[in-house]
C-alpha positions in Angstrom: 9.9 13.7 27.6 6.3 13.3 28.7 5.5 12.7 32.3 4.1 9.1 32.5 1.3 10.4 34.7 -0.1 12.3 31.6 0.0 9.2 29.3 -3.3 7.3 28.8 -2.7 4.5 26.4 -6.2 3.1 26.7 -6.2 0.7 23.8 -2.8 -0.8 24.9 -4.0 -1.0 28.5 -7.2 -2.8 27.4 -5.4 -5.4 25.2 -2.8 -5.8 27.9 -5.4 -6.5 30.6 -7.3 -8.9 28.2 -4.1 -10.7 27.4 -3.0 -10.9 31.0 -6.2 -12.0 32.6 -9.0 -12.9 30.1 -7.7 -15.1 27.3 -5.3 -17.9 26.3 -4.7 -16.5 22.8 -5.4 -12.9 21.6 -6.3 -12.5 17.9 -5.6 -9.2 16.3 -6.7 -7.8 13.0 -4.1 -6.4 10.7 -3.8 -3.2 12.9 -2.3 -5.1 15.8 -0.1 -6.8 13.2 1.2 -9.4 15.7 3.3 -11.3 13.2 7.0 -12.2 13.2 7.9 -10.0 10.3 5.9 -7.0 11.3 6.0 -6.5 15.1 2.8 -4.5 15.1 1.7 -1.9 17.6 0.7 -4.4 20.3 4.2 -5.5 20.9 4.6 -2.2 22.8 2.0 -3.7 25.2 4.2 -6.7 25.8 7.2 -4.6 26.6 5.2 -2.2 28.7 3.5 -4.9 30.8 6.8 -6.7 31.3 8.5 -3.6 32.6 5.5 -2.2 34.5 4.0 -5.3 36.2 6.3 -8.1 35.2 3.2 -9.9 33.8 3.4 -12.4 31.0 0.7 -11.9 28.4 -1.2 -14.5 26.4 0.4 -15.0 23.0 -1.0 -13.0 20.1 -1.6 -13.7 16.5 -3.4 -12.0 13.7 -6.2 -12.9 11.4 -8.1 -10.8 8.9 -11.0 -11.2 6.5 -12.4 -8.7 4.1 -16.1 -8.2 3.6 -16.9 -5.2 1.5 -20.3 -3.5 1.7 -22.8 -4.3 -1.1 -23.6 -0.8 -2.2 -24.8 -1.9 -5.7 -21.5 -1.1 -7.4 -18.0 -2.5 -7.2 -14.8 -0.3 -7.1 -13.5 0.3 -10.6 -10.1 1.8 -9.7 -7.4 0.2 -7.7 -4.6 1.8 -5.8 -2.1 0.1 -8.1 -3.8 1.7 -11.1 -3.5 5.2 -9.5 0.2 4.6 -8.7 0.9 3.5 -12.3 -1.0 6.5 -13.6 1.0 8.9 -11.4 4.3 7.5 -12.6 3.4 7.3 -16.3 4.2 11.0 -17.1 7.8 10.6 -15.6 8.3 7.4 -17.5 6.9 8.8 -20.7 9.2 11.8 -20.5 12.2 9.4 -20.6 10.6 6.8 -22.9 8.8 8.5 -25.8 7.6 5.1 -27.1 5.0 5.3 -24.3 3.6 8.4 -26.0 3.5 6.7 -29.4 6.7 8.4 -30.6 9.0 5.6 -31.9 11.2 8.0 -33.8 12.1 9.8 -30.5 12.6 6.5 -28.8 15.0 5.4 -31.5 17.0 8.7 -30.9 17.1 8.0 -27.2 18.2 4.4 -27.7 21.1 5.5 -30.0 22.2 7.9 -27.3 22.0 5.2 -24.7 24.1 2.9 -26.9 26.7 5.6 -27.4 26.9 6.3 -23.7 27.4 2.6 -23.0 30.1 2.4 -25.7 32.4 5.0 -24.2 34.4 5.0 -21.0 35.4 8.7 -21.4 33.5 10.3 -18.5 33.3 13.9 -20.0 32.1 12.4 -23.3 29.4 10.3 -21.4 28.3 13.5 -19.6 28.0 15.4 -22.9 26.1 12.6 -24.5 23.8 12.3 -21.5 23.0 16.1 -21.6 22.4 15.9 -25.4 20.1 12.9 -24.9 18.0 14.8 -22.4 17.9 17.9 -24.7 16.7 15.7 -27.5 14.0 14.2 -25.3 12.9 17.6 -24.1 12.4 18.6 -27.8 10.7 15.4 -28.8 8.3 14.9 -26.0 5.4 17.3 -26.2 4.6 19.0 -22.9 0.9 18.8 -23.8 1.2 15.0 -23.9 2.7 14.9 -20.4 0.2 17.3 -19.1 -2.6 15.1 -20.5 -1.1 12.1 -18.7 -1.0 14.1 -15.4 -4.6 15.2 -15.9 -5.7 11.6 -16.5 -3.8 10.5 -13.4 -5.5 13.2 -11.3 -8.9 12.1 -12.6 -8.2 8.5 -11.8 -7.0 9.4 -8.3 -10.2 11.5 -7.8 -12.3 8.5 -8.9 -10.4 6.3 -6.5 -11.1 8.7 -3.6 -14.8 8.9 -4.5 -15.0 5.1 -4.5 -13.5 4.8 -1.0 -16.9 3.7 0.6 -16.9 0.8 -1.8 -13.6 -0.4 -0.4 -14.4 0.3 3.3 -13.3 -2.7 5.3 -14.1 -1.0 8.6 -17.9 -1.1 8.5 -19.4 -2.6 11.7 -20.8 -6.1 11.1 -24.5 -5.2 11.6 -24.3 -3.2 8.3 -23.6 -6.3 6.3 -26.3 -8.7 5.2 -26.8 -11.9 7.0 -26.1 -13.8 3.8 -22.8 -12.1 3.3 -21.8 -12.7 7.0 -22.7 -16.4 6.6 -20.7 -16.7 3.4 -17.7 -15.1 5.1 -18.1 -17.5 8.0 -18.0 -20.4 5.6 -14.9 -19.0 3.9 -13.1 -18.7 7.2 -14.1 -22.2 8.3 -12.8 -23.6 5.0 -9.5 -21.7 5.3 -9.0 -23.0 8.9 -9.8 -26.5 7.8 -7.2 -26.2 5.0 -4.6 -24.8 7.4 -5.0 -27.6 9.9 -4.6 -30.4 7.4 
């Protein structure tokens, strides 16, 4: 619906021109994502240049390397840990053993066995409701609230540590020793890939 005269896809135009006239192989980072399984944003450039100018573009591939800044500390929280902490209250609500309540877990397990043992749909529904009522009585809201508070604190620490995980710092901000070590790792990986 946008008039093409108002479009200014500068990044796509630049990579298109480079791929058309300046290189034999264009190497993207993960943003371009020029892989077979994930078509990546630069595949738009291929379609655009083919339609617009009928120009073939140099093939593209992707490569990435991570060099984190040395800020004197390492990240202590991972995204996976935050995700796990965020889901823990929901799981604990339905699995009281996670809250250290084996008696409530045994009650739930008995209900699950009863539900599995009957084919009577109304009876299954009744047992299911009774199970959730029993869980609601057995699982202390304070325990779930504490898990949510812990998850929030972990997520906040993860956000505060964002600079420690920053992969986008320009290369001059890294030490020469770190850049040389990364160069050696890349060379070793390429040597391994070619053999």
